[in-house]
C-alpha positions, 0 to 999 in steps of 0.5 A: 394768588397770594395770602397774608395773615394780619393782626391790626392793633390800636382802636380797632374794636367797636369802631366798625373795622370788621364791617369796613374790612368786609366791604373793602375786601369784597370790593377788591375781590379779596377772599378770606375772613376777619375777626376780633380777638380777645386781646383787642386786636383785629385779625384777618386772612386776606387772599387775592391778586397781588395788586388787590391785596396790596390795595387792601393792606394799604387801606387797613393801615388807615381803617375806617374814620373812627379807627386809630391803627397803631400797628399791623403785623403781617405774615404769609399764609395759605389761601382760604378754601372758600372764595368769599370774604366773611366775618368770623366770631371773636377768638 
């Protein structure tokens, strides 16, 4: 298991990015969370098997059809305590 904390910038709020990421993560067996940040970015903790995590990270670079991702910052993180993937309140 590996985990990454990502911050996605661009047109990623108000376009369904969080709900899309919840579906992508669950479909790939990824645990963690996603939330909007007050600075207009989306932040997510993603944890899972390396191949599944890479698939979701690759998808995050595209996002849902209405999104326009301009950059993703990624750092290593500790896996979440819970095995599910949830949407958290805005930070």
